[in-house]
C-alpha angles and dihedrals in degrees: 000000000000137000114257097192134031130171091219122098112299132216111213126204128179115238111217118217102028092039094226126141116240117217123195127172145152112278110273134141093347118186107168119039128184143193118263104211097161123141135073127321135176126244110281095031125110137242107225112221118188144165135191133181116225097215100186091063093058122206132099122344099189119123144172121204129181143159117222120204113212093189091053097032093225145090110271093184137017134170134169139174139089117328114233132222091256123060118269116200137187125190112215119194113206112223100212139023117270143076125324132186122210107204125194126187143182139169127232127175090350096307126113120228127194137185125187134198125191126221126187122208107208 
């Protein structure tokens, strides 16, 4: 599990391929948290995508989540809405071997923040 959003200073890196922006920061004032399921899986296994709203911190609860398939050059999963105070999970089963990117996003003070994790299906 990692923080998707922090009000601390952010370091931004451009992700080539999907064209998203990656945000990483020290934990501070987190509102939307998500599941980090990056690594290597075998064909037939699932990528676990999950979001949770940390209500006691206050702030925005909106999120966007998606899984990008590099082999198929398309989104194989997307979801957006308001994260709840209990974990919400989706299990995404990649169809072919290759690299996948799980992308999470939120907005705070009019700025969009993204974080990306990579999973290899081997």
